[in-house]
py3Dmol code that shows the C-alpha trace and the ligand (Angstrom):
import py3Dmol

protein = """\
ATOM      1  CA  UNK A   1     222.362-157.986  49.436  1.00  0.00           C
ATOM      2  CA  UNK A   2     219.573-159.593  51.469  1.00  0.00           C
ATOM      3  CA  UNK A   3     219.878-163.109  52.655  1.00  0.00           C
ATOM      4  CA  UNK A   4     216.643-165.406  52.056  1.00  0.00           C
ATOM      5  CA  UNK A   5     215.515-168.003  54.427  1.00  0.00           C
ATOM      6  CA  UNK A   6     216.433-170.918  51.801  1.00  0.00           C
ATOM      7  CA  UNK A   7     219.701-172.434  52.770  1.00  0.00           C
ATOM      8  CA  UNK A   8     220.838-173.089  49.167  1.00  0.00           C
ATOM      9  CA  UNK A   9     219.930-169.727  47.873  1.00  0.00           C
ATOM     10  CA  UNK A  10     221.439-168.097  50.860  1.00  0.00           C
ATOM     11  CA  UNK A  11     224.808-170.003  50.355  1.00  0.00           C
ATOM     12  CA  UNK A  12     224.773-169.103  46.752  1.00  0.00           C
ATOM     13  CA  UNK A  13     224.374-165.502  47.373  1.00  0.00           C
ATOM     14  CA  UNK A  14     226.838-165.368  50.303  1.00  0.00           C
ATOM     15  CA  UNK A  15     229.735-167.033  49.022  1.00  0.00           C
ATOM     16  CA  UNK A  16     230.629-164.528  46.257  1.00  0.00           C
ATOM     17  CA  UNK A  17     230.242-161.687  48.519  1.00  0.00           C
ATOM     18  CA  UNK A  18     232.485-163.246  51.002  1.00  0.00           C
ATOM     19  CA  UNK A  19     235.085-163.753  48.370  1.00  0.00           C
ATOM     20  CA  UNK A  20     234.808-160.225  47.345  1.00  0.00           C
ATOM     21  CA  UNK A  21     235.013-158.808  50.715  1.00  0.00           C
ATOM     22  CA  UNK A  22     238.186-160.886  51.581  1.00  0.00           C
ATOM     23  CA  UNK A  23     239.694-159.395  48.396  1.00  0.00           C
ATOM     24  CA  UNK A  24     238.793-155.928  49.617  1.00  0.00           C
ATOM     25  CA  UNK A  25     236.449-155.445  46.801  1.00  0.00           C
ATOM     26  CA  UNK A  26     233.009-155.577  48.425  1.00  0.00           C
ATOM     27  CA  UNK A  27     230.473-153.639  46.492  1.00  0.00           C
ATOM     28  CA  UNK A  28     228.483-151.317  48.862  1.00  0.00           C
ATOM     29  CA  UNK A  29     226.461-148.498  47.434  1.00  0.00           C
ATOM     30  CA  UNK A  30     227.694-145.197  48.760  1.00  0.00           C
ATOM     31  CA  UNK A  31     231.224-146.462  49.562  1.00  0.00           C
ATOM     32  CA  UNK A  32     234.205-146.079  47.230  1.00  0.00           C
ATOM     33  CA  UNK A  33     237.844-146.828  47.523  1.00  0.00           C
ATOM     34  CA  UNK A  34     241.006-145.274  46.361  1.00  0.00           C
ATOM     35  CA  UNK A  35     244.537-146.695  45.838  1.00  0.00           C
ATOM     36  CA  UNK A  36     247.011-143.761  46.100  1.00  0.00           C
ATOM     37  CA  UNK A  37     250.762-143.628  45.240  1.00  0.00           C
ATOM     38  CA  UNK A  38     252.945-140.690  45.600  1.00  0.00           C
ATOM     39  CA  UNK A  39     256.574-141.229  44.542  1.00  0.00           C
ATOM     40  CA  UNK A  40     259.165-138.849  43.058  1.00  0.00           C
ATOM     41  CA  UNK A  41     256.662-136.401  41.874  1.00  0.00           C
ATOM     42  CA  UNK A  42     254.302-138.903  40.394  1.00  0.00           C
ATOM     43  CA  UNK A  43     250.825-139.344  41.714  1.00  0.00           C
ATOM     44  CA  UNK A  44     248.612-142.428  40.794  1.00  0.00           C
ATOM     45  CA  UNK A  45     244.851-142.345  42.156  1.00  0.00           C
ATOM     46  CA  UNK A  46     242.919-145.408  41.194  1.00  0.00           C
ATOM     47  CA  UNK A  47     239.194-144.814  42.282  1.00  0.00           C
ATOM     48  CA  UNK A  48     236.823-147.624  42.116  1.00  0.00           C
ATOM     49  CA  UNK A  49     233.106-146.980  43.123  1.00  0.00           C
ATOM     50  CA  UNK A  50     229.667-148.322  42.338  1.00  0.00           C
ATOM     51  CA  UNK A  51     228.103-147.076  39.180  1.00  0.00           C
ATOM     52  CA  UNK A  52     225.073-146.680  41.478  1.00  0.00           C
ATOM     53  CA  UNK A  53     226.872-143.537  42.880  1.00  0.00           C
ATOM     54  CA  UNK A  54     228.683-142.413  39.769  1.00  0.00           C
ATOM     55  CA  UNK A  55     226.079-142.853  37.162  1.00  0.00           C
ATOM     56  CA  UNK A  56     223.001-143.539  39.022  1.00  0.00           C
ATOM     57  CA  UNK A  57     222.161-146.948  37.515  1.00  0.00           C
ATOM     58  CA  UNK A  58     224.273-150.164  37.272  1.00  0.00           C
ATOM     59  CA  UNK A  59     222.389-151.974  34.344  1.00  0.00           C
ATOM     60  CA  UNK A  60     222.517-151.058  30.752  1.00  0.00           C
ATOM     61  CA  UNK A  61     220.832-147.800  29.863  1.00  0.00           C
ATOM     62  CA  UNK A  62     217.064-148.303  28.805  1.00  0.00           C
ATOM     63  CA  UNK A  63     216.331-145.289  26.681  1.00  0.00           C
ATOM     64  CA  UNK A  64     218.048-142.302  25.024  1.00  0.00           C
ATOM     65  CA  UNK A  65     217.861-140.196  28.267  1.00  0.00           C
ATOM     66  CA  UNK A  66     219.788-142.863  30.262  1.00  0.00           C
ATOM     67  CA  UNK A  67     222.218-143.147  27.498  1.00  0.00           C
ATOM     68  CA  UNK A  68     222.851-139.494  27.615  1.00  0.00           C
ATOM     69  CA  UNK A  69     223.148-139.660  31.599  1.00  0.00           C
ATOM     70  CA  UNK A  70     225.674-142.415  30.939  1.00  0.00           C
ATOM     71  CA  UNK A  71     227.683-140.411  28.731  1.00  0.00           C
ATOM     72  CA  UNK A  72     227.659-137.249  31.068  1.00  0.00           C
ATOM     73  CA  UNK A  73     228.869-139.513  33.964  1.00  0.00           C
ATOM     74  CA  UNK A  74     231.619-140.799  32.032  1.00  0.00           C
ATOM     75  CA  UNK A  75     232.820-137.161  31.218  1.00  0.00           C
ATOM     76  CA  UNK A  76     232.268-136.154  34.757  1.00  0.00           C
ATOM     77  CA  UNK A  77     234.501-139.020  36.024  1.00  0.00           C
ATOM     78  CA  UNK A  78     237.222-138.263  33.657  1.00  0.00           C
ATOM     79  CA  UNK A  79     237.074-134.500  34.425  1.00  0.00           C
ATOM     80  CA  UNK A  80     240.362-134.483  36.590  1.00  0.00           C
ATOM     81  CA  UNK A  81     240.640-130.957  36.861  1.00  0.00           C
ATOM     82  CA  UNK A  82     237.215-130.678  38.376  1.00  0.00           C
ATOM     83  CA  UNK A  83     237.630-133.593  40.758  1.00  0.00           C
ATOM     84  CA  UNK A  84     241.414-133.159  42.001  1.00  0.00           C
ATOM     85  CA  UNK A  85     243.034-130.147  43.519  1.00  0.00           C
ATOM     86  CA  UNK A  86     246.784-129.977  44.682  1.00  0.00           C
ATOM     87  CA  UNK A  87     248.381-127.401  46.917  1.00  0.00           C
ATOM     88  CA  UNK A  88     249.712-124.527  44.602  1.00  0.00           C
ATOM     89  CA  UNK A  89     253.588-124.634  44.370  1.00  0.00           C
ATOM     90  CA  UNK A  90     253.659-128.470  43.754  1.00  0.00           C
ATOM     91  CA  UNK A  91     253.079-127.759  40.202  1.00  0.00           C
ATOM     92  CA  UNK A  92     251.171-130.954  39.505  1.00  0.00           C
ATOM     93  CA  UNK A  93     249.625-131.473  35.986  1.00  0.00           C
ATOM     94  CA  UNK A  94     247.279-134.387  34.751  1.00  0.00           C
ATOM     95  CA  UNK A  95     247.791-137.103  32.141  1.00  0.00           C
ATOM     96  CA  UNK A  96     244.871-138.127  30.640  1.00  0.00           C
ATOM     97  CA  UNK A  97     242.771-140.208  33.228  1.00  0.00           C
ATOM     98  CA  UNK A  98     241.672-143.800  31.977  1.00  0.00           C
ATOM     99  CA  UNK A  99     238.122-145.172  32.791  1.00  0.00           C
ATOM    100  CA  UNK A 100     238.601-148.968  33.132  1.00  0.00           C
ATOM    101  CA  UNK A 101     235.102-150.410  32.885  1.00  0.00           C
ATOM    102  CA  UNK A 102     233.941-153.992  33.245  1.00  0.00           C
ATOM    103  CA  UNK A 103     233.706-154.392  37.114  1.00  0.00           C
ATOM    104  CA  UNK A 104     230.520-156.285  37.118  1.00  0.00           C
ATOM    105  CA  UNK A 105     229.230-158.789  39.734  1.00  0.00           C
ATOM    106  CA  UNK A 106     226.182-160.833  39.125  1.00  0.00           C
ATOM    107  CA  UNK A 107     224.124-160.965  42.127  1.00  0.00           C
ATOM    108  CA  UNK A 108     221.397-163.708  42.792  1.00  0.00           C
ATOM    109  CA  UNK A 109     221.698-165.464  39.644  1.00  0.00           C
ATOM    110  CA  UNK A 110     220.544-169.086  41.109  1.00  0.00           C
ATOM    111  CA  UNK A 111     217.342-169.622  39.259  1.00  0.00           C
ATOM    112  CA  UNK A 112     216.483-172.873  40.814  1.00  0.00           C
ATOM    113  CA  UNK A 113     215.284-172.122  44.125  1.00  0.00           C
ATOM    114  CA  UNK A 114     211.595-170.947  43.299  1.00  0.00           C
ATOM    115  CA  UNK A 115     212.081-167.439  44.599  1.00  0.00           C
ATOM    116  CA  UNK A 116     210.966-164.793  42.006  1.00  0.00           C
ATOM    117  CA  UNK A 117     213.587-162.366  42.262  1.00  0.00           C
ATOM    118  CA  UNK A 118     214.932-159.846  39.865  1.00  0.00           C
ATOM    119  CA  UNK A 119     216.901-162.143  37.462  1.00  0.00           C
ATOM    120  CA  UNK A 120     218.438-159.025  35.603  1.00  0.00           C
ATOM    121  CA  UNK A 121     219.950-157.442  38.792  1.00  0.00           C
ATOM    122  CA  UNK A 122     223.554-156.811  38.530  1.00  0.00           C
ATOM    123  CA  UNK A 123     226.038-154.675  40.285  1.00  0.00           C
ATOM    124  CA  UNK A 124     228.822-152.915  38.616  1.00  0.00           C
ATOM    125  CA  UNK A 125     231.697-150.715  39.455  1.00  0.00           C
ATOM    126  CA  UNK A 126     233.668-148.195  37.604  1.00  0.00           C
ATOM    127  CA  UNK A 127     237.422-147.939  38.007  1.00  0.00           C
ATOM    128  CA  UNK A 128     239.168-144.860  36.987  1.00  0.00           C
ATOM    129  CA  UNK A 129     242.977-144.291  36.972  1.00  0.00           C
ATOM    130  CA  UNK A 130     244.389-140.766  37.446  1.00  0.00           C
ATOM    131  CA  UNK A 131     247.870-139.740  36.908  1.00  0.00           C
ATOM    132  CA  UNK A 132     249.665-136.729  37.668  1.00  0.00           C
ATOM    133  CA  UNK A 133     253.129-135.364  37.522  1.00  0.00           C
ATOM    134  CA  UNK A 134     254.359-132.642  39.891  1.00  0.00           C
ATOM    135  CA  UNK A 135     257.226-130.119  38.879  1.00  0.00           C
ATOM    136  CA  UNK A 136     258.119-129.552  42.713  1.00  0.00           C
ATOM    137  CA  UNK A 137     257.444-132.898  44.112  1.00  0.00           C
ATOM    138  CA  UNK A 138     259.025-131.395  47.441  1.00  0.00           C
ATOM    139  CA  UNK A 139     256.284-128.902  47.751  1.00  0.00           C
ATOM    140  CA  UNK A 140     253.420-131.445  47.601  1.00  0.00           C
ATOM    141  CA  UNK A 141     251.392-131.357  50.712  1.00  0.00           C
ATOM    142  CA  UNK A 142     247.745-132.144  49.886  1.00  0.00           C
ATOM    143  CA  UNK A 143     245.391-133.713  47.454  1.00  0.00           C
ATOM    144  CA  UNK A 144     241.679-132.338  47.608  1.00  0.00           C
ATOM    145  CA  UNK A 145     238.971-134.253  45.961  1.00  0.00           C
ATOM    146  CA  UNK A 146     235.518-132.904  44.868  1.00  0.00           C
ATOM    147  CA  UNK A 147     234.107-136.335  44.293  1.00  0.00           C
ATOM    148  CA  UNK A 148     231.511-135.982  47.023  1.00  0.00           C
ATOM    149  CA  UNK A 149     230.235-132.776  45.515  1.00  0.00           C
ATOM    150  CA  UNK A 150     230.319-134.078  41.967  1.00  0.00           C
ATOM    151  CA  UNK A 151     228.770-137.439  42.962  1.00  0.00           C
ATOM    152  CA  UNK A 152     226.738-136.681  46.161  1.00  0.00           C
ATOM    153  CA  UNK A 153     225.564-140.161  46.266  1.00  0.00           C
ATOM    154  CA  UNK A 154     229.076-141.175  47.551  1.00  0.00           C
ATOM    155  CA  UNK A 155     229.337-141.313  51.230  1.00  0.00           C
ATOM    156  CA  UNK A 156     232.730-142.590  52.077  1.00  0.00           C
ATOM    157  CA  UNK A 157     236.012-143.356  50.211  1.00  0.00           C
ATOM    158  CA  UNK A 158     238.423-145.675  51.928  1.00  0.00           C
ATOM    159  CA  UNK A 159     242.038-144.753  50.636  1.00  0.00           C
ATOM    160  CA  UNK A 160     245.110-146.954  50.810  1.00  0.00           C
ATOM    161  CA  UNK A 161     247.809-144.397  50.467  1.00  0.00           C
ATOM    162  CA  UNK A 162     251.632-145.063  49.970  1.00  0.00           C
ATOM    163  CA  UNK A 163     253.973-141.836  49.895  1.00  0.00           C
ATOM    164  CA  UNK A 164     257.219-140.695  51.556  1.00  0.00           C
ATOM    165  CA  UNK A 165     255.710-141.366  54.928  1.00  0.00           C
ATOM    166  CA  UNK A 166     254.840-144.966  54.405  1.00  0.00           C
ATOM    167  CA  UNK A 167     251.575-146.672  53.781  1.00  0.00           C
ATOM    168  CA  UNK A 168     248.600-145.986  55.581  1.00  0.00           C
ATOM    169  CA  UNK A 169     244.748-146.440  55.441  1.00  0.00           C
ATOM    170  CA  UNK A 170     242.371-143.346  55.626  1.00  0.00           C
ATOM    171  CA  UNK A 171     238.952-142.376  54.916  1.00  0.00           C
ATOM    172  CA  UNK A 172     237.550-139.459  52.949  1.00  0.00           C
ATOM    173  CA  UNK A 173     233.834-138.217  53.539  1.00  0.00           C
ATOM    174  CA  UNK A 174     232.151-134.891  52.232  1.00  0.00           C
ATOM    175  CA  UNK A 175     233.467-133.473  55.699  1.00  0.00           C
ATOM    176  CA  UNK A 176     236.905-134.650  55.102  1.00  0.00           C
ATOM    177  CA  UNK A 177     238.145-134.175  51.495  1.00  0.00           C
ATOM    178  CA  UNK A 178     241.944-133.688  51.892  1.00  0.00           C
ATOM    179  CA  UNK A 179     244.400-136.230  51.764  1.00  0.00           C
ATOM    180  CA  UNK A 180     247.661-134.856  53.634  1.00  0.00           C
ATOM    181  CA  UNK A 181     250.669-136.296  51.650  1.00  0.00           C
ATOM    182  CA  UNK A 182     254.434-136.486  52.426  1.00  0.00           C
ATOM    183  CA  UNK A 183     256.580-135.998  49.621  1.00  0.00           C
TER     184      UNK A 183
END
"""
ligand_1 = """\
1
ZN
Zn 225.504 -152.030 43.076
"""
view = py3Dmol.view(width=600, height=400)
view.addModel(protein, "pdb")
view.setStyle({"model": 0}, {"cartoon": {"style": "trace"}})
view.addModel(ligand_1, "xyz")
view.setStyle({"model": 1}, {"stick": {}})
view.zoomTo()
view.show()
């Protein structure tokens, strides 16, 4: 988001982003986040990332090719077997993941300041909830993600993890794709 040298416009643009940042929900392209909970053999991973990174665009598809791209992205983000690996021995199996759409935030919709910006510009996230059940939870040690391979536009994922070791914040990148977990 770029600030413009018009005080009113800048205030109108800045306020929503501050509110979003305070809620831990800033929309930054390349940056996703995951809330992860491991308890008693249940694993719940909630991924939120910009559609920019998961789909390639955040507006409605404009033609058949973009529509097809959107469908493919939806399948890719729901392909838990391709995206998540657990250490062998934990025996973790997936429940059907759920794509929760609708995370849209309008940007720059103040039309009264005389600046000719893109009125149709919106940002949007996708949130996907993955759930797994592990047959041998005491054997669970690691969760690996292929998100950075499947969606190379993603650069970082901030993780809030709660497991047997307590709560902590971690960051995943393409060079660090493993969450070490304490059952
Ligand atoms: Zn965006």
